[in-house]
C-alpha angles and dihedrals in degrees: 000000000000116000122236097247093053091046095049092047091054098049125113109244102179129083117275108229130154093355098306142079114258132174120245119264109279091013092274118172139187130206124239114207135205106237091206092070107001092242125139117264101181146343111233137178113281107215118227128203092267089055090055090052090050090052091051089047088058094046094048093046094057099033095098093049093045092049089051093048109112113261091237091059092050088048093051092052091052091047092050090050089053090052092049094050089054090049090052097038093124091057095046093046095049092044093053091049091051098049101032103027104231119142115269092247090059091045090055088050090054092050088058094042095044093046092052091068088063093051094043095050092042083066094043092052091074094046101064102134136186129182142242123201146148117265111250089235091058091232098111150340130269123223118184119188131176123229131185113267091229138233111009136194115214121196112193133191131235101241098077103024095181107028097048088055099045091045087064102030097050099057092040092054092042089054093046100255125139118223144206111202124203106191123198114279090232095058112023099129096080092053092049089052088050088057088062090051093054091047090053090046090060101255109167116251114269098022090101128031125175119202117176113191141175090217108052099174093050089053100042103038095071089046092054088053094051114102092218094065112090106173144023125199119190138180116190144074123350090235094058091041091058090052091051092048090054090051092046091051092066090067098025091242119185107250140196114190124187101182141169128322138205099187119196119215107202121196115191126204093255094054126119095250097202090051090046092053091051090047091050090051090053094044094044105035104038105121089005090291091300095125132104090228093052116129101255100171120035109200113192128183108250090235090070100021098106094049093046094047093049094050094044091050091052092051094047092047091055095056115115114230121202148103111327094236093055116102113256097018112146100172122037130192125290113259097256145357088255091057092047091050090051091053092047091050093055092047092048091049092052093047091047089056094050109279117144122229110219094176136359117358101159146063115283120245123260138031123330134044100294127157124185119249101259139198121195122192132184088033108181120231092245094058112118092224089072091056103034131060106254097196094196144080096292125119117197112200122200130176129227138180118232137347098283092052091049092052092046092051092048092051094046095106139081088233127083112175108117137357134182132205133186119201137132092218117095094200091050091047092055094041095050094041089057092047097050116096098225138111092228131031127190116206113201091339132094101203115059107159111115129168089223094054130073112259120204146089147242133232110019094345095088154276128275132006135270128206126009121073086300093063098075092053089071088069098044132081120204115229121199118210117189121212130184 
């Protein structure tokens, strides 16, 4: 396996625009840090507004040619990119661990997961279908075709540096759209390395540009105002998403928004408790809790609350915390000091209002942005942690009495991304799944993301769907042609 010094020395550190590396305007740079020790990993180009415009220039210039490229050619490029990611999986995994903090085992999992979007949409590229039919009135015929939306801006988060990019890039390219990607300032290195992969896969110059920046709004606002931009896709907080939607409304831009979550994990009295605990560990602790699908509120029927809480506490207490590249690490650092402070604030608020800490509850010792895996019980309804996305290794456990109360508690949020239920009853599983206000429901499983399934939420958790056969539709516009 490649060592970190060799990897970091080989990384691209300039912007990726028009098929080549270019420095930022004025030579500006930003520093990427290792959250395990707070030390600098790399200095990279810090894109300015004029760099964003140059990237959109490149995307708009090649959009007609890319849209006209045969679907099989677009498919082959995506498939070659998938092959190359697998060949360089050691580099991608280590890089994600270094810049984001997750344990290496999880980074390898993300390489597989993120790469699968390229393979899946390489297959969807050749299955873009329209329809041809007779008008019901008999006065004509109806031809419906599908065309690429056009140049797109993608804004990706820091928690899954590879997968959140490929989940947007792959369907866009499959549909025939060009794209400008603004990765998170905390984790831009993985996306810059992906630019190399697409170059080597034969992607035409200008189809993809990558513009990391320390000032996202300064970069994106002029792009939203440019008449050539036709779509924005964003993954991140609901607050930022609302701002972007307002900006997009001025030009009626097509939007896809995968926003915040406050996922309930509901354990009924007929559940297999040991299985439910394992499911809760997967739903809560994947990515150290820094996932929009993470179980934020664990609602347990009071009949099994004590048993569940005791077993969950034991499992959380046994987790090994440490740098992600250290053998045996199960929980890495949070991505930044700001994120750790946010987690600590929510825990302190809950404890101050009466919640009980059964394990963890404080920052871990040593360098880096570590927080102990934490279980809170007896969490009062007014605690902020039940209303706000914690995005960290903290499980808040709350009791309820009866199915109706469990459903009501689960739905008591403005979010509606993911939800989880554990029950041994098939009828209950179907009944509760239908009653939950969420775009995705896991029944007796704690990991639900699947490249072949639509990913997205309801209420304030977003608009549109990513992945699955539905994902490519977000980058296509139907066109109706009337014939006599």
